[in-house]
N, C-alpha and C positions, 0 to 999 in steps of 0.2 A: 580392531573392534570399535575404537572411537570414531573413525571415519564412517564405519557402517552405521553406528547409532546416529551420527549427524545426518547422514544421507537419508535414513529412514524418517528422522524427525522433520527434515526439510520437505520430503515428499508428502508427508501428512499435511503440513501447513499449506503447501502449494496446491495439493489435490482438493482441499476444501474450498478453494477459491475458483475452481474450474467452472462450476455451474454459473455463478454470477458473471464471470467473464464471457461465457458462451451466450448468455442472455443479452448482455450489453452489445456484443458484436453483432448478434442477430438483429437486434433492434436498429442499430445503425445501418446495417445492410438493407433491411426492409425500407427504411426511410429514404435511403439513396435511390433504391429502385422505384419507389413511389414518385419521387421528385423528378426523375429522369424519364421514366417511361409512361407512368399512369397519368400524372397531372397534365402533361401536354395534350394528350388525347381528350381529356375532359375540357381543357381550355378551348380546343377547336369546336367541340360540341356546343359549349355555351355561347361562343361567338356566332355560330350558325343560327341559334335561336334568338340572339340579340337580347338576352336577359340581363337585367341589372344585377351585378354580383355583390353579395354582402362583403363586409370587411374581412372576415376570416378567409374567404375564398380568394380575395384579391391578394392578401398576404401570402397565401400558399402559392398562388400563381407567380407572384413576384420572386419568391424564393426559388421556385422551379426554374424560371427563366434565367435567374442569376447563376444557378448551378450549371445549367446547360451551356450558357454563353461563356462563363468564366471558370469552367471546371479545372482548366490547367493552372489558373492562378490559385485556386483553392488547394489543389494537390501540391503545388509548389510551396505555398505558404505552410501547409501542414508538414511537408517533408523538411523544409528549411527550419521551421520552428522546432521540430523534433531534433534535428542535428545540432542546432544552436543550444538547445536545452541540454543535450548529452555533453556537448563540449563545456558548457558552463558548469554542469554538475561535476565534471572531472577536475575542475580547478579546486584548490584548497578552500577558497572562500565560498564557492558555490556548493561544495560538498557539505561544509559546515552549516550554511543557511538552509539547505534542503533537508539535512538531517534534523535540524531543530524544528523545522516545519512538520516533518513526519512524526516526531515525538509528541507534537501538540494535537495531532488528530485523535479524536475519541476512539477508544478500543484499539485502533490500528497502532497508535503510538505506544500504548502499553504492551501490545503484542510484540512489537519490534524490540522493546527493551527486554522483555522476558526471554526472547530468542537470543539476544546478545548475552544476557546474564547466564543463560544455560550453556552457551558456548564457552564463556569465560570460565565458569565453574568446571566444566568437563575438561577443558584443555589444561587449566591450572592443576586440577586433580591428577591428570595424567602425568604432568611434569613433576609434581610432588612425589608421586609413586615411583618415578624413575630417579629420585634423589637429585633432581636439578635444584640448585640453590634458589631461594625465593626471588631474589633480585633478577637473576637470569630468567626465571619463569615469568615474572611480570613483564619484562621487556619483550620476551617472545610472544606472550599473549597480546600485548599492546599492538604488535605488528600483524598478528594473524586475525584479529577481530575486524569485521567489516563495518567499522564505525570510527569516524574521526574523533567524535566527542568522547567516546569511551576509551579509545586508544590514548588520547592525551591525558585523560583522567587517570588511567592506570599508570602512565609514566610519572604523573605527579605522586601517586601512591608509592611508586618505587623509590622516588626521591625521599619521601618521608621515612620509608623503611630503612633506607641507606643511612639516614641520620640517627637511627636507633630505636624508632618506634616499632611496635609489633604490627603485623599485617592487619589485624582486626582494628587496632587503634587508628592506623593510617586510613583505612576505609571508612571509619566513623566520621572523619572530617570531610568526607566527600558527600555532596548532596545528590550525586547521580546514582549512588548505590542505596537500595532500600535497607532499612534498619536490620532486617532479619539476617542479611548477609554477614556483616561484621559480628553480630551476636553469635551466630553459628560458628564462625571462624574462631571467635574467642573460646568457645567450648572445645573446638578441635585443638587449639594451641595448648589449652590446659590439660587435655587428655592425651596429647601426642598423636591425634588421629586426624590431622588436617586433610589428608588426601581422602579419607573416608567421608568426612563432612562435606568436602567439595563435591564428591560423587553424589551424595544425597541431595545437595543443593541443585546440582544439574538435573537430577530426576524431578525435583520439585518444580523448577522453572519450566521444564519441558511439559510437565502435566498442566501447569498454569497456562502455558502457551496453547496447548490443545483446547483447553476450556475457552480461551479467548478467541481462538479460530472459529469454534462453533458459535460463540456469541456474535462474532463478526458476520458470519454467513447468515445467521438468523436475522441480524439487523439489516444487512444489505438487501435481502430478498424483498421485504415489503417496500423499501425505498425504490428499488428498481420497478416494482409493480406500480407504484404511485406515478413515477415518471412515465412509464409505459402507458398507464391509463390516461394521463394528461395528453400525451402525444396522440394516442388513438382517438380520444375525445375531440381534440382539435381537428384531426383529419376528417372525422365523421361529420362534425359541424360544417366544415368547409366544403365537404362534398354534398351533403344532404340538403343544406339550406337552399342552394340554387335550384336543385331539382324540385324542392317543395314550392319555391316561388314560381317555377315554370308550370307546375300542375295547377296551382291556384289561378294563374293567368288563363289557362285553358278553361 
C-alpha cells in the first residue's frame, strides 16, 4: 500500500512537469534546425545580393557557421559535461553541494523538501505501525530517503533520541524540519498515536507538494513563453532586417 501511494504521488509530480519539458525540448530542436538548415540558405541569398547585413543577422550567421563547422565539438562538450556532472553528483561532496543548491531554488526547493518530508512521515509511520523501535526506524528511514542532507539530519536526531530525548524534542533542535512536524509528533507522543499522526503528516505534505507542483508549472509556463518570445523576436529581426534593406535599395 505504501509503495503504491508513493508511486502514485511521484507520478503526479512528474506528470505535471511533462508539458514544460516538451516545450523546452521543442524550442531547442527548432533552434537547431533553424541554425543548421535554414540560416545557411539565407546566408547564400544575402551574399548573392551583396547586401550589408545588420548586427543581429551577422550574429545569427556566425552562430550558424560555428554550429555547422564544430557540431562534433559541441556534441562532445555537452556529452562530456553531462557525464562529468553525473560523476560529480554521485560523489558525497557533489551530492551535498547539489542538494543544497536545489533547496535554494524558489518553489522547486520547497517542493523537494515537502516530497522528502512526505516520504519520511509515510515510511516512519509504517515502521511505527509495525512496532519497529524508534531508533531502528530512524536509521532505516535515513538510509531510504533520497537525500544526503535529510539522511544525516535524521541520524543526528537518532543520536539525540538514543541519549534520552523524545522524538519531537530531538526534531525541534533541527533547523531542517518545519515546526509543525515536531509539534504534531509531540501530540502523538502524548496521546499514544504517533503512527496515526505520521500518516496525517504524510497526507498533509503530499497535498502541499501537489499545490507547489501546480504553482511551479504555472510559474514555468510564462517564463518559457518569455524566453521563446525573445528567441523568436531575435530570429525575426535577424531575418527581416536584411530583406527590408534589400527592398529599400531597390
